[in-house]
C-alpha positions as CSV (number, residue, x, y, z in Angstrom):
1,M,-17.0,-150.6,4.5
2,S,-17.0,-149.4,0.8
3,P,-18.8,-151.4,-1.9
4,I,-15.6,-152.2,-3.4
5,K,-14.0,-153.3,-0.4
6,L,-17.3,-155.3,0.3
7,R,-16.9,-157.0,-3.1
8,V,-13.5,-158.0,-2.5
9,L,-14.3,-159.4,0.8
10,I,-17.0,-161.5,-0.7
11,D,-14.4,-162.6,-3.3
12,A,-12.0,-163.6,-0.6
13,K,-14.8,-165.8,1.1
14,R,-15.7,-167.5,-2.2
15,F,-11.9,-168.1,-2.9
16,V,-11.8,-170.0,0.6
17,E,-15.0,-171.8,0.2
18,T,-13.8,-173.1,-3.3
19,M,-10.2,-174.0,-2.3
20,R,-11.8,-176.0,0.6
21,A,-14.3,-177.6,-1.9
22,N,-11.5,-178.7,-3.9
23,R,-9.6,-180.2,-0.8
24,S,-6.9,-177.6,-0.5
25,S,-5.2,-177.8,2.6
26,D,-5.9,-174.9,5.1
27,E,-2.5,-173.9,5.4
28,M,-2.1,-173.7,1.6
29,I,-5.4,-171.4,1.3
30,I,-4.0,-169.2,4.0
31,L,-0.7,-168.9,2.1
32,S,-2.7,-168.3,-1.1
33,M,-4.8,-165.5,0.7
34,I,-1.6,-163.9,2.0
35,G,-0.4,-163.8,-1.9
36,D,-3.6,-162.8,-3.6
37,F,-5.6,-160.8,-1.1
38,N,-2.7,-159.3,1.2
39,A,-3.8,-161.2,4.3
40,K,-1.5,-161.0,7.2
41,R,-0.9,-164.1,9.8
42,D,0.7,-163.4,12.9
43,F,1.0,-164.9,16.6
44,K,0.0,-162.1,19.1
45,G,-0.7,-162.6,22.9
46,G,-1.2,-166.2,22.9
47,S,-3.3,-166.2,20.1
48,Y,-2.8,-166.9,16.0
49,V,-4.3,-164.0,14.2
50,L,-5.6,-163.7,10.5
51,S,-6.3,-160.6,9.0
52,C,-7.8,-160.2,5.4
53,C,-9.8,-157.7,3.8
54,G,-10.5,-155.7,6.9
55,V,-11.7,-158.8,8.9
56,T,-9.7,-160.5,11.5
57,G,-10.0,-164.1,13.2
58,Y,-8.3,-165.4,16.2
59,C,-7.6,-168.7,17.4
60,T,-5.4,-170.1,20.2
61,A,-5.2,-173.6,19.2
62,S,-4.6,-173.8,15.6
63,R,-2.5,-172.0,13.1
64,D,-4.5,-173.1,10.1
65,K,-7.8,-175.1,10.3
66,G,-9.1,-173.1,13.6
67,L,-7.8,-169.8,12.4
68,L,-9.1,-169.9,8.9
69,N,-12.7,-171.0,10.5
70,S,-12.7,-167.9,12.9
71,W,-11.8,-165.7,9.9
72,L,-14.7,-167.4,7.9
73,R,-17.3,-166.9,10.6
74,A,-16.3,-163.4,11.2
75,T,-16.4,-162.8,7.4
76,I,-20.0,-164.0,7.3
77,R,-21.0,-161.8,10.2
78,R,-19.4,-158.9,8.3
79,I,-21.2,-159.4,5.1
80,A,-24.4,-159.8,6.9
81,K,-23.9,-156.5,8.7
82,E,-22.9,-154.6,5.5
83,T,-25.6,-156.1,3.3
84,G,-28.4,-155.5,6.1
85,Q,-29.1,-159.4,6.4
């Protein structure tokens, strides 16, 4: 992942964390990610899918909270891998 793409990913993660701290609904956060970070949400093969900044999260049970949690976990792993942490 290029340094610029990594920076955008980190910005997207911080955006989600800030929105949650401000008690925004997970649905509103995802819609904002779609508008601000060109995220994509879909339903494929029985799972909701959220792709943003080169990271994808999957959830079979929830199209908002569970899906956003999945994307955040995948994002944390990706950032750690890219930064060697």
